[in-house]
C-alpha positions in Angstrom: 12.8 -1.3 -41.7 9.1 -1.9 -42.2 6.3 -1.1 -39.8 5.8 -4.8 -38.9 9.5 -5.3 -38.1 9.6 -2.2 -35.9 6.6 -3.4 -34.0 8.1 -6.9 -33.5 11.4 -5.5 -32.4 9.8 -3.3 -29.8 8.6 -6.4 -27.9 11.5 -8.6 -28.8 13.8 -8.2 -25.8 11.7 -6.3 -23.3 9.9 -8.5 -20.9 9.6 -12.2 -20.0 5.8 -12.8 -19.7 6.4 -16.4 -18.5 8.4 -15.0 -15.6 5.5 -12.6 -14.8 2.9 -15.4 -14.9 5.1 -17.6 -12.7 5.6 -14.8 -10.2 1.8 -14.1 -10.1 1.1 -17.8 -9.7 3.3 -17.9 -6.6 1.7 -14.7 -5.3 -1.7 -16.4 -5.6 -0.4 -19.5 -3.9 0.9 -17.3 -1.0 -2.4 -15.6 -0.7 -4.1 -19.0 -0.6 -1.8 -20.0 2.2 -2.6 -16.8 4.1 -6.3 -17.4 3.7 -5.8 -21.0 5.0 -3.9 -19.7 8.0 -6.6 -17.2 8.8 -9.4 -19.7 8.4 -7.6 -22.2 10.7 -7.2 -19.4 13.2 -10.8 -18.4 13.0 -11.9 -22.1 13.4 -9.6 -22.5 16.5 -11.1 -19.3 18.0 -14.7 -20.5 17.3 -14.0 -23.9 18.9 -12.5 -22.2 22.0 -15.3 -19.8 22.3 -17.8 -22.6 22.1 -15.9 -24.4 24.9 -15.8 -21.3 27.0 -19.6 -20.8 26.6 -20.2 -24.4 27.6 -18.0 -24.1 30.6 -19.7 -20.8 31.6 -23.1 -22.4 31.4 -22.0 -25.4 33.5 -20.4 -23.1 36.1 -23.5 -20.9 36.2 -25.8 -23.9 36.8 -23.4 -25.2 39.5 -23.3 -21.9 41.2 -27.0 -21.5 41.1 -27.5 -24.9 42.8 -24.9 -23.9 45.4 -26.7 -20.6 46.0 -30.1 -22.3 46.3 -28.9 -24.8 49.0 -29.6 -23.5 52.4 -27.2 -21.5 54.5 -27.2 -18.2 56.2 -27.3 -14.9 54.2 -23.7 -14.2 55.1 -22.6 -17.5 53.7 -24.6 -16.9 50.6 -23.0 -13.5 50.1 -19.5 -15.0 50.6 -20.2 -17.7 48.0 -21.5 -15.0 45.6 -18.4 -13.0 46.0 -16.1 -16.0 45.5 -18.1 -17.1 42.4 -18.0 -13.6 41.0 -14.2 -13.4 41.5 -13.8 -16.9 39.9 -16.0 -16.0 36.9 -14.1 -12.8 36.4 -10.7 -14.5 36.5 -11.9 -17.2 34.1 -13.2 -14.6 31.7 -9.9 -12.7 31.7 -8.0 -16.0 31.2 -10.2 -17.0 28.3 -10.0 -13.6 26.7 -6.2 -13.6 27.0 -6.1 -17.1 25.4 -8.3 -16.1 22.5 -6.3 -12.8 22.0 -3.1 -14.8 21.8 -4.6 -17.1 19.2 -5.7 -14.2 17.1 -2.3 -12.6 17.4 -0.5 -15.8 16.5 -2.7 -16.3 13.4 -2.1 -12.7 12.3 1.7 -13.0 12.7 1.7 -16.3 10.7 -0.3 -14.7 7.9 2.0 -11.7 7.9 5.1 -13.8 7.8 3.8 -15.6 4.7 3.0 -12.3 3.0 6.3 -10.8 4.0 8.3 -13.7 2.7 6.5 -13.7 -0.6 6.9 -9.9 -1.0 10.6 -10.2 -0.5 10.8 -13.1 -3.1 8.7 -11.1 -5.6 11.0 -8.1 -5.3 14.0 -10.3 -5.8 12.4 -12.0 -8.8 11.5 -8.6 -10.4 15.0 -7.4 -9.7 16.6 -10.4 -11.4 14.1 -10.1 -14.3 14.9 -6.4 -14.7 18.7 -7.0 -14.8 18.3 -9.9 -17.3 16.2 -7.6 -19.5 18.8 -4.9 -19.3 21.5 -7.3 -20.3 19.4 -8.5 -23.3 18.8 -4.9 -24.4 22.5 -4.1 -24.1 23.5 -7.2 -26.1 21.0 -6.3 -28.9 
């Protein structure tokens, strides 16, 4: 056996590079899908935060007008307390909603990665057993 033949035989039945490239292509596609999910989640969060800010500005202006209109100091204090409570409850509600959106987006991205990881392990397992069979046959 010559040196060239030995070198050629070494790589003959060892690994399917087409399978490797195919697996890596699907991995990249999965990462692209994850990135898309994350971007969509970030966009939804940004839109919701902009809406919250707009609502807060409108509510603050409305509250300021109400506070400026006459009335006794006791009435004014009661209105301030009610408005403060309302602002606090709205802030908690908005924070909860945004947190749920972040969590949902994260779980969706994780699911894609988890599924792809399981598929990759299965593909490598099948490729490994096929390679073992080729070596045994040779």
